[in-house]
C-alpha positions in Angstrom: -47.5 -6.0 9.9 -44.0 -4.9 10.5 -42.7 -1.9 8.6 -39.4 -1.8 6.8 -38.2 0.9 9.2 -39.0 -1.4 12.2 -37.0 -4.3 10.6 -34.0 -2.0 10.0 -34.2 -0.7 13.6 -34.3 -4.2 15.0 -31.4 -5.3 12.8 -29.3 -2.3 13.9 -30.1 -2.6 17.6 -29.0 -6.3 17.6 -26.0 -5.9 15.5 -24.7 -2.4 16.3 -21.0 -3.5 16.1 -21.6 -4.8 12.5 -23.3 -1.5 11.6 -20.4 0.5 13.0 -17.9 -1.6 11.1 -19.8 -1.2 7.9 -20.1 2.6 8.5 -16.4 2.9 9.2 -15.5 1.0 6.0 -17.9 3.2 3.9 -16.3 6.3 5.5 -12.8 5.0 4.7 -13.8 4.4 1.0 -15.4 7.8 0.8 -12.3 9.5 2.2 -10.1 7.6 -0.3 -12.3 8.6 -3.2 -11.9 12.3 -2.1 -8.2 12.0 -2.9 -7.2 14.4 -5.7 -4.5 14.0 -8.3 -2.5 16.3 -10.5 -1.6 15.9 -14.1 2.1 16.6 -13.3 4.0 14.9 -10.6 6.1 16.3 -7.8 9.5 14.5 -7.9 11.0 13.8 -4.5 14.3 12.1 -3.7 15.2 10.4 -0.5 18.1 8.3 0.7 16.6 5.1 -0.4 13.8 5.9 -2.9 12.6 8.2 -5.7 9.0 9.3 -5.3 6.7 10.7 -8.1 3.7 12.2 -6.3 0.7 12.9 -8.5 -1.5 13.2 -5.4 -2.3 16.6 -4.0 -1.6 15.1 -0.5 2.0 15.5 0.7 4.2 12.4 1.1 7.3 12.7 3.2 10.4 11.0 1.8 11.9 10.5 5.3 8.8 8.7 6.4 9.0 6.4 3.3 12.7 5.8 4.1 11.9 4.8 7.6 9.2 2.4 6.3 11.6 0.8 3.9 14.1 0.4 6.6 11.5 -1.2 8.8 10.4 -3.6 6.1 14.1 -4.5 5.5 14.5 -5.1 9.2 11.4 -7.3 9.3 12.8 -9.4 6.4 16.4 -9.5 7.9 17.9 -7.5 5.0 20.5 -4.7 5.0 19.8 -2.2 2.2 22.7 -1.9 -0.3 23.3 1.4 -2.1 24.4 -0.7 -5.1 20.9 -2.1 -5.6 18.6 0.2 -7.6 16.3 2.3 -5.5 12.5 1.7 -5.8 10.6 4.3 -7.7 7.3 5.0 -5.8 4.6 6.5 -7.9 1.6 7.9 -6.0 -1.2 7.9 -8.6 -4.9 7.4 -9.0 -6.5 4.0 -8.4 -7.9 4.2 -11.9 -4.4 4.5 -13.4 -3.1 1.6 -11.2 -6.0 -0.5 -12.3 -5.4 0.3 -16.0 -1.7 -0.5 -15.7 -2.5 -3.7 -13.9 -5.1 -4.7 -16.6 -2.7 -4.0 -19.4 0.0 -6.1 -17.7 -2.3 -8.8 -16.4 -0.3 -11.5 -18.2 2.6 -10.7 -15.7 0.2 -10.7 -12.7 -2.3 -13.3 -11.8 -5.0 -14.0 -9.3 -6.7 -10.6 -8.8 -9.4 -8.8 -10.8 -8.5 -5.4 -9.2 -5.6 -4.2 -7.1 -5.1 -1.3 -4.7 -1.4 -1.0 -5.3 1.2 -2.7 -7.5 4.8 -3.7 -7.7 6.4 -4.3 -11.1 9.1 -7.0 -10.6 12.5 -6.1 -11.9 11.5 -2.6 -12.7 11.8 -1.2 -9.1 8.4 0.4 -9.7 5.8 0.7 -6.9 2.3 2.2 -7.6 0.2 3.3 -4.7 -2.9 5.5 -4.5 -1.8 7.4 -1.3 0.6 6.9 1.5 -0.4 4.2 3.9 2.2 2.2 5.9 0.4 -1.1 5.3 -0.2 -0.7 1.6 3.2 0.7 0.8 4.9 -1.8 3.2 3.3 -4.7 1.4 4.7 -3.4 -2.0 8.1 -2.6 -0.5 8.2 -6.2 0.8 7.8 -7.3 -2.9 10.7 -5.0 -3.9 13.0 -6.4 -1.2 11.9 -10.0 -1.9 12.7 -9.3 -5.6 16.0 -7.6 -5.2 17.5 -9.0 -2.0 15.9 -12.4 -1.1 15.6 -13.9 -4.6 12.6 -15.8 -3.3 10.5 -17.7 -5.9 7.5 -15.7 -7.1 4.8 -17.9 -5.7 6.0 -17.1 -2.2 5.9 -13.3 -2.6 2.3 -12.7 -1.4 2.8 -14.7 1.7 5.9 -12.8 2.6 4.2 -9.5 1.9 1.2 -10.4 4.1 3.6 -11.3 7.0 5.2 -7.9 6.6 1.8 -6.2 6.6 0.9 -8.0 9.8 4.1 -7.1 11.5 3.8 -3.5 10.5 0.3 -3.4 12.0 1.6 -5.0 15.3 4.6 -2.6 15.6 5.2 1.1 15.8 6.9 3.0 13.0 10.6 3.4 13.3 11.5 6.7 14.9 13.5 9.4 13.1 17.2 8.7 13.5 16.8 5.0 13.7 19.5 3.2 11.7 
């Protein structure tokens, strides 16, 4: 008779890459859940954005500006100072989820979300700074305010931006 421990060992020895991937995903989730949030936000202004940071982790406005410029570049858009700046709120996943749930009439297709863009309101909600997550939401902002693309195409555009961000390096400081 084979023990449960032997079965687990055989599974792990044959599928070590799978076990490693699952372990990395669990570690990533654990690190995200360690993120702490304040009751009051730190307000930051940058050239292209306004940031309300409820997280205890720092967010650098210049890095956010460079990301927005890179997303605009990917989408072939030149940022216009006459267009309202996006307001980026770094807040808890629970708060994002509650706001999404209470606005679910405006959004469709997902039971839960990691981040959120409110169309027309210039409002982006993220749980922490991540180029891919924030880049996806900034793609929605640019699509909304610059491209005037029909809403059903927004996710596809944002996923293209995500992929391109993953395949390219961040813009360097001083890049126009």
